[in-house]
N, C-alpha and C positions, 0 to 999 in steps of 0.2 A: 504493499500500500504505500502510497506517494503522498507528501506533506498535504496538496490538496483536495486528496481522499479523506485524507484524517480531520480535516477542516469544514468538509460539507454539513450544510447544515440542509440537503435534501431531507423532503418530508417533514420538517420542523416549523411550526408556525410561531411565527413572532409578530406581537401586537408593538409599535411602537410609536407614540407621541411625540409629537415634534420633528417628526420623522424627515420632512421638507427644509429645516429650517438649519443652521449653522452646525449644531455639535449632530443634530439625528442625521442631517442627508450623508454623512460621510458613513455613517453605522448604517444606513440604510443602501447606500452603494454597497458597501462590504457584504451584507448580508445576501443581498441580492444576487451578489458572484458566487457567494458559500451556496446558492443554490436553494433559499429559505422561501416558506410561503409567508410572504410580507403583509402585512395589515398596517397601513399609515394613518393614524388617526389625527383627523384635520379640523377644522370650523369650516372649510372651503372644498367639497369635492372638485369643484372646476377647475379653482388654482390647481390643485394636485394632480389632476390627469394628465399632465403634459410630463412629469415627475413619476411617476406611477407608467405610464409608454415608457419612460427612458429607464428604469428598472427592468420590466419585462423583457427588454432587449439586451439585459445582461444575465438573463438567465433563471433568474426567479422567476414565482408568481407574486404580482404584486397587486394590492387591494386599497384602494382608499375607505374609509369608514368615519361617518362624520359624528363629531362630540365638540361641546364645550367642558372644558376641563375647568368651569367653574360652576357646573350643574351636575347635581351625584345620580340624579336621574339619566342624564345623557348618558354620564362613565359608564352606569350600569347596562344601558342598552347599548354602548359600543362593546362590553365585552360580552354581552348575551348574544351579539350579531357575529363575532368571531366564533364563538363556540357554537351557536349553531349550524354554521358553515363549515368549521373543522373539527368540530366534536372537542377540540381541545385549545389551550394555548400553552407551547413550549416555554417561552422568553418573551418577557415583559421589558420593554425599556421605557423611562419617561424621560424623555428630553426635551420636553417643552418646559 
């Protein structure tokens, strides 16, 4: 097994807040290159779509999920959405 295979996140589900912003963006790119299934939590789905497309071209499977970090109900809906789609969340990164 080579180093890239050992670092693969294929079949791992990652939820990242702030995933298209300053610190989260580089994490999102690395996760996509490691073939993670990536959910970028964002205020604006429309603004996130170009970045989602970029991540998908890197080898991962990326999706945008809407949330408001100041609203506990919105946060719960975001988590429930990812779990309903994937059955689990393997990694959570709070970069917002």
